[in-house]
Every structure is written in structure tokens, then in C-alpha cells.
C-alpha positions as CSV (number, residue, x, y, z in Angstrom):
1,X,22.5,175.3,116.4
2,X,19.0,174.3,117.7
3,X,18.7,171.8,120.4
4,X,16.9,168.5,120.2
5,X,13.1,168.4,120.3
6,X,11.8,168.8,123.9
7,X,9.8,166.1,125.6
8,X,6.8,166.7,127.8
9,X,7.5,168.0,131.3
10,X,5.9,170.0,134.1
11,X,6.0,173.7,133.7
12,X,5.0,175.1,137.1
13,X,6.1,178.6,136.3
14,X,3.3,179.0,133.7
15,X,0.8,178.5,136.5
16,X,2.5,181.3,138.5
17,X,2.5,183.5,135.4
18,X,-1.3,183.2,135.2
19,X,-1.5,184.8,138.6
20,X,0.9,187.6,137.5
21,X,-1.4,188.4,134.6
22,X,-4.5,188.3,136.8
23,X,-2.9,190.6,139.4
24,X,-1.9,193.1,136.8
25,X,-5.6,193.4,135.8
26,X,-6.6,193.7,139.4
27,X,-4.1,196.6,139.8
28,X,-5.5,198.3,136.7
29,X,-9.1,198.2,137.9
30,X,-7.9,199.3,141.4
31,X,-6.5,202.5,139.9
32,X,-9.3,203.4,137.6
33,X,-12.3,202.8,139.8
34,X,-11.8,205.9,141.8
35,X,-10.3,204.7,145.1
36,X,-7.5,207.2,145.0
37,X,-7.9,211.0,145.4
38,X,-8.0,212.9,142.1
39,X,-4.4,213.9,141.9
40,X,-3.1,210.4,142.6
41,X,-5.6,208.9,140.2
42,X,-4.6,211.3,137.4
43,X,-0.9,210.4,137.9
44,X,-1.6,206.6,138.0
45,X,-4.2,206.4,135.2
46,X,-1.8,206.1,132.3
47,X,0.1,203.3,134.1
48,X,-3.2,201.6,135.1
49,X,-4.4,201.2,131.5
50,X,-0.9,200.0,130.4
51,X,-0.7,197.3,133.0
52,X,-4.3,196.2,132.2
53,X,-3.4,195.8,128.6
54,X,-0.2,194.0,129.6
55,X,-2.1,191.5,131.8
56,X,-4.7,190.6,129.2
57,X,-2.1,190.3,126.4
58,X,-0.2,188.0,128.8
59,X,-3.3,185.8,129.2
60,X,-3.9,185.5,125.5
61,X,-0.4,184.6,124.5
62,X,0.1,182.3,127.5
63,X,-3.2,180.5,126.7
64,X,-2.0,179.6,123.2
65,X,1.3,178.4,124.6
66,X,-0.2,176.3,127.4
67,X,-2.8,174.6,125.3
68,X,-0.2,173.7,122.7
69,X,2.2,172.4,125.3
70,X,-0.5,170.3,127.0
71,X,-2.2,168.9,123.9
72,X,-3.1,165.3,124.4
73,X,-2.2,162.5,122.0
74,X,-5.2,161.3,120.0
75,X,-7.7,163.5,121.8
76,X,-10.8,164.2,119.7
77,X,-11.5,167.8,119.1
78,X,-14.9,167.4,120.8
79,X,-13.3,166.2,124.0
80,X,-11.0,169.2,124.0
81,X,-14.0,171.6,123.5
82,X,-15.9,169.8,126.3
83,X,-13.1,170.3,128.8
84,X,-12.6,174.0,127.9
85,X,-16.3,174.8,128.1
86,X,-16.6,172.9,131.3
87,X,-13.8,175.0,132.8
88,X,-15.1,178.4,131.5
89,X,-18.9,178.3,131.8
90,X,-19.7,177.2,135.3
91,X,-17.7,180.0,136.9
92,X,-18.9,182.5,134.3
93,X,-22.6,181.7,134.9
94,X,-22.3,181.9,138.7
95,X,-20.5,185.3,138.5
96,X,-22.9,186.6,135.8
97,X,-25.8,185.8,138.1
98,X,-24.0,187.4,141.1
99,X,-23.2,190.5,139.0
100,X,-26.9,190.8,138.0
101,X,-27.9,190.5,141.7
102,X,-25.4,193.1,142.7
103,X,-26.5,195.5,139.9
104,X,-30.1,195.2,141.1
105,X,-29.0,195.8,144.7
106,X,-27.1,198.9,143.7
107,X,-30.2,200.2,141.9
108,X,-28.4,200.2,138.5
109,X,-30.5,200.1,135.3
110,X,-30.7,196.5,133.9
111,X,-31.5,196.0,130.2
112,X,-31.7,192.2,129.6
113,X,-31.4,192.7,125.8
114,X,-27.9,194.1,126.4
115,X,-27.0,191.6,129.1
116,X,-27.9,188.3,127.4
117,X,-25.1,188.4,124.8
118,X,-22.6,188.5,127.7
119,X,-24.2,185.4,129.2
120,X,-23.4,183.5,126.0
121,X,-20.0,185.2,125.5
122,X,-20.9,186.7,122.1
123,X,-21.0,190.3,123.3
124,X,-17.7,191.5,121.8
125,X,-18.4,190.9,118.1
126,X,-20.0,194.3,117.5
127,X,-18.6,197.7,118.6
128,X,-21.3,198.4,121.3
129,X,-19.5,199.4,124.5
130,X,-22.8,199.4,126.4
131,X,-23.1,195.6,125.5
132,X,-19.4,194.8,125.8
133,X,-19.0,196.3,129.3
134,X,-22.4,195.1,130.6
135,X,-22.7,193.4,134.0
136,X,-19.3,191.9,134.7
137,X,-16.9,194.0,132.6
138,X,-14.0,191.4,132.5
139,X,-16.1,188.9,130.6
140,X,-15.2,190.6,127.3
141,X,-11.9,188.6,127.4
142,X,-13.9,185.3,127.9
143,X,-15.7,186.0,124.6
144,X,-12.3,186.1,122.9
145,X,-11.2,183.0,124.8
146,X,-14.3,181.2,123.5
147,X,-13.3,181.8,119.9
148,X,-9.7,180.7,120.7
149,X,-11.0,177.4,122.1
150,X,-13.3,176.7,119.2
151,X,-10.6,177.5,116.7
152,X,-7.7,175.8,118.5
153,X,-7.9,172.4,116.7
154,X,-7.7,174.1,113.3
155,X,-5.1,176.7,114.3
156,X,-2.9,174.0,115.9
157,X,-3.2,171.8,112.8
158,X,-2.2,174.7,110.6
159,X,0.8,175.7,112.8
160,X,2.0,172.1,112.9
161,X,2.2,172.2,109.1
162,X,4.8,175.0,109.3
163,X,8.3,173.5,108.9
164,X,10.4,173.8,112.1
165,X,13.0,176.0,110.5
166,X,10.3,178.5,109.5
167,X,8.5,178.8,112.8
168,X,10.5,182.0,113.8
169,X,9.4,183.5,110.5
170,X,5.8,182.7,111.4
171,X,6.2,184.3,114.8
172,X,7.8,187.4,113.3
173,X,5.0,187.7,110.8
174,X,2.3,187.5,113.6
175,X,4.2,190.1,115.7
176,X,4.4,192.4,112.6
177,X,0.7,192.1,112.0
178,X,-0.2,192.9,115.6
179,X,2.1,196.0,115.4
180,X,0.6,197.1,112.1
181,X,-3.0,196.9,113.2
182,X,-3.0,200.2,115.2
183,X,-1.9,202.1,112.1
184,X,-4.7,200.4,110.1
185,X,-7.2,201.2,112.8
186,X,-6.1,204.8,112.8
187,X,-6.5,205.1,109.0
188,X,-9.6,203.0,108.4
189,X,-11.8,203.4,111.6
190,X,-13.4,206.6,112.9
191,X,-11.2,208.5,115.3
192,X,-14.1,210.3,117.1
193,X,-15.7,210.5,119.6
194,X,-12.7,209.9,121.8
195,X,-13.0,207.6,124.8
196,X,-12.8,209.5,128.2
197,X,-9.1,209.7,129.1
198,X,-7.9,207.9,126.0
199,X,-6.5,209.0,122.7
200,X,-8.7,206.7,120.6
201,X,-12.3,206.2,119.6
202,X,-14.6,203.6,121.0
203,X,-14.5,201.8,117.6
204,X,-10.7,201.8,117.4
205,X,-10.6,200.5,121.0
206,X,-13.1,197.7,120.2
207,X,-11.2,196.6,117.1
208,X,-7.8,196.5,118.8
209,X,-8.8,195.3,122.3
210,X,-12.0,193.1,122.2
211,X,-12.7,192.0,118.7
212,X,-12.1,188.2,118.9
213,X,-10.5,187.6,115.5
214,X,-8.0,190.3,116.1
215,X,-7.0,189.0,119.5
216,X,-6.7,185.5,118.0
217,X,-3.4,186.7,116.6
218,X,-2.0,186.8,120.1
219,X,-3.3,183.4,120.9
220,X,-1.9,182.0,117.6
221,X,1.5,183.5,118.5
222,X,1.5,181.5,121.7
223,X,0.9,178.4,119.7
224,X,3.8,179.2,117.4
225,X,6.1,179.9,120.4
226,X,5.2,176.6,122.0
227,X,6.0,174.8,118.7
228,X,9.4,176.6,118.6
229,X,10.3,175.2,122.0
230,X,8.8,171.7,121.2
231,X,10.9,171.4,118.0
232,X,14.1,172.4,119.6
233,X,14.4,175.8,117.9
234,X,14.4,178.0,121.0
235,X,17.3,180.4,121.2
236,X,18.0,179.7,125.0
237,X,17.0,183.2,126.1
238,X,16.7,183.2,129.9
239,X,14.0,184.9,132.0
240,X,16.1,187.8,133.2
241,X,16.9,189.4,129.8
242,X,13.4,188.5,128.6
243,X,12.0,190.5,131.6
244,X,14.3,193.3,130.8
245,X,12.9,193.4,127.2
246,X,9.4,193.4,128.6
247,X,10.3,196.3,130.9
248,X,11.5,198.2,127.8
249,X,8.3,197.5,125.9
250,X,6.3,198.7,128.9
251,X,8.3,201.9,129.1
252,X,7.5,202.5,125.4
253,X,3.8,201.6,126.1
254,X,3.4,204.3,128.8
255,X,5.4,206.9,126.8
256,X,3.7,209.6,124.7
257,X,2.8,207.3,121.8
258,X,-0.7,207.9,120.2
259,X,-3.3,205.9,122.1
260,X,-3.8,203.1,119.5
261,X,-0.1,202.2,119.7
262,X,-0.2,202.1,123.5
263,X,-2.2,198.9,123.8
264,X,-0.4,195.7,122.8
265,X,2.0,196.7,120.0
266,X,5.0,197.6,122.2
267,X,4.7,194.5,124.4
268,X,3.6,191.6,122.1
269,X,7.2,190.6,121.1
270,X,8.7,190.8,124.6
271,X,5.8,188.7,126.0
272,X,6.2,186.1,123.2
273,X,9.8,185.8,124.3
274,X,9.3,185.8,128.0
275,X,6.8,182.9,128.2
276,X,9.0,180.3,126.4
277,X,12.1,181.7,128.3
278,X,10.4,180.9,131.6
279,X,9.1,177.5,130.3
280,X,12.5,176.4,129.2
281,X,14.0,177.5,132.6
282,X,11.6,175.0,134.2
283,X,12.7,172.3,131.7
284,X,16.3,172.9,132.6
285,X,15.9,173.5,136.3
286,X,17.1,177.1,135.9
287,X,15.9,180.2,137.8
288,X,12.3,181.3,137.4
289,X,10.6,184.1,139.5
290,X,7.2,182.4,139.0
291,X,7.8,179.0,140.5
292,X,7.1,179.7,144.2
293,X,4.5,177.6,146.1
294,X,2.3,180.7,146.9
295,X,2.3,181.7,143.2
296,X,1.4,178.2,142.2
297,X,-1.7,178.3,144.5
298,X,-2.6,181.8,143.4
299,X,-2.2,180.8,139.8
300,X,-4.5,177.8,140.3
301,X,-7.4,180.1,141.4
302,X,-6.5,182.9,139.0
303,X,-9.4,182.3,136.6
304,X,-11.9,182.6,139.4
305,X,-10.0,185.6,140.8
306,X,-10.2,187.3,137.4
307,X,-13.9,186.8,137.3
308,X,-14.7,188.1,140.8
309,X,-12.2,190.9,141.3
310,X,-14.1,193.6,139.4
311,X,-17.3,192.9,141.2
312,X,-15.5,193.2,144.6
313,X,-13.8,196.4,143.7
314,X,-16.8,198.1,142.1
315,X,-19.6,197.1,144.5
316,X,-17.5,197.6,147.7
317,X,-16.9,201.1,146.4
318,X,-20.6,201.5,145.9
319,X,-21.2,200.3,149.5
320,X,-18.6,202.7,150.9
321,X,-19.9,205.6,148.8
322,X,-19.6,205.7,145.0
323,X,-18.2,209.2,145.0
324,X,-15.7,208.7,147.8
325,X,-11.9,208.5,147.3
326,X,-9.0,208.2,149.7
327,X,-5.4,209.2,150.1
328,X,-2.7,206.9,148.8
329,X,-2.0,205.2,152.1
330,X,-5.6,204.6,153.0
331,X,-6.6,203.5,149.5
332,X,-3.6,201.1,149.3
333,X,-4.6,199.5,152.6
334,X,-8.2,199.2,151.5
335,X,-7.2,197.6,148.2
336,X,-5.0,195.2,150.0
337,X,-7.9,194.1,152.1
338,X,-10.1,193.8,148.9
339,X,-7.4,191.7,147.3
340,X,-7.6,189.3,150.3
341,X,-11.4,189.2,149.9
342,X,-11.1,188.6,146.2
343,X,-8.7,185.7,146.8
344,X,-11.0,184.1,149.4
345,X,-14.0,184.3,147.0
346,X,-11.8,183.0,144.2
347,X,-10.8,180.0,146.3
348,X,-14.5,179.3,147.1
349,X,-15.5,179.6,143.4
350,X,-12.6,177.3,142.4
351,X,-13.4,174.8,145.1
352,X,-17.1,174.6,144.9
353,X,-17.9,175.5,141.3
354,X,-14.9,175.2,139.0
355,X,-13.6,171.8,140.2
356,X,-17.0,170.1,140.5
357,X,-17.9,171.5,137.1
358,X,-14.8,170.0,135.6
359,X,-15.5,166.6,137.3
360,X,-19.2,166.7,136.1
361,X,-18.9,167.9,132.6
362,X,-15.2,168.0,131.7
363,X,-14.6,164.2,131.6
364,X,-16.0,162.0,128.8
365,X,-18.6,159.5,129.7
366,X,-17.2,156.9,127.3
367,X,-14.2,156.3,125.2
368,X,-14.3,158.0,121.8
369,X,-15.8,156.1,118.9
370,X,-13.4,154.7,116.3
371,X,-13.0,156.8,113.3
372,X,-13.3,160.2,114.9
373,X,-10.5,162.6,113.9
374,X,-8.2,163.2,116.8
375,X,-6.6,166.5,117.8
376,X,-3.0,166.4,116.5
377,X,-0.3,166.2,119.2
378,X,3.4,166.3,119.4
379,X,4.2,164.4,122.6
380,X,3.3,160.9,123.8
381,X,2.5,162.0,127.4
382,X,0.6,165.2,128.4
383,X,2.5,167.5,130.6
384,X,0.9,168.5,133.9
385,X,0.3,172.1,133.3
386,X,-2.7,173.8,134.9
387,X,-4.8,175.3,132.2
């Protein structure tokens, strides 16, 4: 039998999970940017791509869950949009300008017609890899986030209309669509030319990885899972078996599946179960591996870390010699040092850009006018979850 609806509460593990997702992406880019000698890189590359997809999928589902959990009673949609844009854009603009300066320093060709879409986070709407991967590669996911945030009031209102006893059916339907999309991409989209080192074309990769409406399915799944917990329909799955299911999904992901099936299809269901399993462990005071103080701090600066890490990894490599590589021990030590540098820069960006930006632009100057439609909510008090 389902339990009673859940009241608002702190969910510190979700902050720690944000760091886990960002660190997976850091590891991915560490492996694929050429720090390791050729033999080691060839052995690690399949795992590198898999953990990168895992980290980003983690972010997308987690974002839907967190925003739903922390929705504020009576908050106008425009106030929600203001806060999200105030969080995203200051860090993005600073790192975009820094990336431009680093590209000029490294003598790389700069085409402003290809760069400007990324400044406004609209660069993933067309299958142009030279535009999608321009300047700061990781910003493709921010373009997806921008659609998520703009659509959230509508998506949330639609999910709230689903009767509580049908929420699991809705979650299952979303998972089924995500798992079906690779087959559709394989049939409908051109399969050539193949991306280097991957068994899929650039168009198939764009559709499944960075096309915002497709990735909105993952975000919406997070909304549905949060509603399942909120309405008391969670099945009381604990973090340990949920992590085991994720490990199984990851094993399938790195197996010899065709490339289009090795992105998010094997891991979407385990992630959708892991996030509420960890959240409910917080609510009940149970065990969670993501609740430590260090993980909390790292999760707080994870957005800034995500934005700066690729710049650190790629341009330090340029400074040391773009064609150089190192043995496993040396490369591991070097990457550990670069992770420390990334964390320091992330702290500075969070402290001197992100927080002041939120104070300056994220808070309303006046109370909302009467008659404005509020963002629907499910709880009288907002939980203190870092988003």
C-alpha cells in the first residue's frame, strides 16, 4: 500500500548527487582529451563515453526532480524564470568570454557566426556539430536546460493533472519512449558518416544527445518521479539496490550494443529509480552515500565546476603540448591536480559571479501583482534543496 503524501523536507543527498554527475563528466573528458598514452586511451574510451552520457542523463533527470520538489507555493512563473536565468547566465557569460580568450591565445580559428548561438544557448537546435561544440563544449547541455526551465511551468502543470495512481504508468511511458528513440533514430536518420570512434552518425548523435525536445523527456521523467514521492506512491526502494540496478544498466551500456543504444537507453530507468530512492532515504534518515559534508560543498559548486572543467583540461593540455600524452600513473596524477585547479576556479566562479548574480537578478524587486497566474505547487513550505 502507498504511504501518505510526503511533506517538504531537506534533501541534502540531492546536492551531493549533483557533484557525482559533474565528476562523471570530468572523468569522461579526462579520458578523451588525450592525456593517456594511446593503448590506455583506446582501452578507456568506451567507458569514458559511457560515464559521460551517464553524468549528463543524471543531471537532466535530477533537475526535473529537484525543481518539482522545491517548487514554491504561489510563485508566479515569471519569478521562477527570473531565478533560473539569474543562476545560469552569469556563470555562462563569464566562462564563454574566458573560452573565447583562451581560443585566441591558443591560436585557434574563431568564427563569430558559429560562436554567437552558443552565447544565447540556442546552438543545439540544428545538427551542426561545428556550432554545437563551439568554444566551451559543455554548454550544449545548458541549451537543453534553457528549454527545460522555460517549459517547466507548463510541464509541471500537466504532470499535476495525472492522477496519483497513474503516475507510475506515466513514468513507464516516458522510459519506454526514451528507450524506443534509438531505434527510430537508426531507421529514420542517416547513419553515415560515422562519428570518429562511435557507431553512429553525427545526425543520430545530435538527435539523441543534444536536441532539446528529446532531452526534455528525461527532465519530465524527473518531474514525474518527484510527484510519485510527493503523493506517497513510492515503492520504498533503498539506495543500495537502486545503485545495483544502475550498475547493471551501465554494464549493458558499455557492452557491444550498437552505438545509438549505448547512450541513455540502458540507464534511464535505473537513474529514475535511484534519485527518489536517495531522496526518500534523506526523508527517513536512512543511509545515503551522497550526504557527506565534502560532497555537499562540492555539489554546491558543481554548476561552476561543470562550466570550467573542459576549459582547464583542454587548454592546460595545449600549454603542455597538444600532442603529448602520458603513462597511466603520470596522467592520473596530472588529472588529479587539474581537478583541484578546476575546483578552485569553480569556487571562485560560484563565490564571485554566481552568488552575486543570484542576489542581483534572482530576487524580485517587488511583490507580484494581484491576478498573475502562480506556478502550481504541492507543498506549503519550500524545501531547502540547492538547485
